[in-house]
C-alpha positions as CSV (number, residue, x, y, z in Angstrom):
1,M,-2.3,-50.6,11.7
2,S,0.4,-49.0,9.8
3,K,1.8,-50.3,6.5
4,K,5.5,-50.2,5.6
5,R,6.1,-48.5,2.3
6,L,9.4,-48.4,0.4
7,F,9.0,-44.8,-0.8
8,E,6.9,-41.7,-0.3
9,L,5.5,-40.7,-3.7
10,D,4.7,-37.0,-3.8
11,S,5.3,-36.2,-7.5
12,P,5.4,-38.1,-10.8
13,N,9.1,-37.6,-11.2
14,R,9.8,-39.0,-7.8
15,A,7.5,-41.9,-8.5
16,C,9.5,-42.7,-11.7
17,W,12.8,-42.4,-9.8
18,C,11.5,-44.6,-7.0
19,M,10.5,-47.3,-9.5
20,I,13.9,-47.3,-11.1
21,S,15.6,-47.4,-7.7
22,Q,13.4,-50.3,-6.6
23,F,14.4,-52.3,-9.8
24,R,18.1,-51.5,-9.1
25,L,17.6,-52.7,-5.5
26,A,15.9,-55.9,-6.7
27,W,18.7,-56.6,-9.2
28,K,21.3,-56.3,-6.4
29,L,19.3,-58.6,-4.1
30,F,18.7,-61.1,-6.9
31,R,22.5,-61.4,-7.4
32,D,23.3,-61.7,-3.7
33,D,24.0,-65.2,-2.4
34,R,22.5,-64.3,1.1
35,V,19.0,-64.1,-0.5
36,P,17.4,-67.6,-0.5
37,R,16.5,-69.2,-3.9
38,S,12.9,-69.6,-2.8
39,V,12.7,-65.8,-2.4
40,K,14.4,-65.2,-5.8
41,A,11.6,-67.2,-7.5
42,I,8.9,-64.7,-6.4
43,P,9.1,-62.2,-9.4
44,D,8.7,-65.0,-12.0
45,P,5.1,-66.1,-11.2
46,G,4.1,-62.5,-10.9
47,D,5.4,-61.8,-14.3
48,S,4.1,-64.8,-16.2
49,G,1.0,-66.2,-14.4
50,C,-1.1,-63.1,-13.8
51,R,-0.1,-61.4,-17.1
52,L,-1.3,-64.3,-19.2
53,A,-4.9,-64.1,-18.1
54,T,-5.3,-60.4,-18.5
55,R,-3.0,-59.7,-21.4
56,L,-5.5,-60.6,-24.1
57,A,-8.2,-58.3,-22.8
58,L,-6.0,-55.4,-21.8
59,N,-3.9,-55.3,-25.0
60,L,-7.0,-54.2,-26.9
61,I,-6.5,-50.8,-25.3
62,P,-2.9,-49.8,-26.2
63,V,-1.8,-47.7,-23.2
64,I,-3.7,-49.7,-20.6
65,G,-2.1,-53.0,-21.6
66,Q,1.4,-51.8,-21.1
67,M,0.5,-50.1,-17.8
68,G,-1.0,-53.3,-16.6
69,D,2.1,-55.2,-17.4
70,L,4.2,-52.7,-15.6
71,A,2.0,-52.9,-12.5
72,V,2.2,-56.7,-12.3
73,I,6.0,-56.6,-12.8
74,G,6.3,-53.9,-10.1
75,L,4.1,-55.9,-7.7
76,G,6.4,-58.9,-8.2
77,V,9.5,-56.8,-7.6
78,N,8.0,-55.2,-4.5
79,T,7.0,-58.6,-3.1
80,F,10.5,-59.9,-3.8
81,V,12.2,-56.9,-2.0
82,K,9.8,-57.3,1.1
83,A,10.5,-61.1,1.3
84,A,14.3,-60.7,1.1
85,P,16.3,-60.7,4.4
86,P,15.9,-57.2,6.0
87,E,19.6,-56.8,6.8
88,V,20.6,-57.4,3.2
89,V,17.8,-55.0,1.9
90,H,19.0,-52.2,4.3
91,E,22.6,-52.8,3.3
92,Y,21.8,-52.3,-0.4
93,M,19.5,-49.4,0.3
94,A,22.3,-47.6,2.0
95,E,24.6,-48.4,-0.8
96,L,22.1,-47.0,-3.3
97,N,21.4,-43.9,-1.1
98,M,17.8,-44.9,-0.9
99,E,15.4,-43.9,1.9
100,Q,14.8,-46.3,4.7
101,L,11.4,-48.0,5.1
102,H,8.6,-45.8,6.3
103,N,6.0,-46.7,8.9
């Protein structure tokens, strides 16, 4: 069974660029009226609910705490992009010169 991934990550620089591009894509999708409000609510619980429980323990180690926050936010953004209507996602991916979904 193959998984769909938004990006191929073959270097740290590319990984950083892909993360920034995914946030730009999510911002465009969030502002689009064709994306249902129920889908737009996805990033919020990922940002607040999961972080609250782990934040106290992880913030004792400075770098690990921030990386955990970034991972949870990235997971919420990724889930939001995957839940958005595919035709709208592909339209904005083409506009941003992003790669198409990989199998």
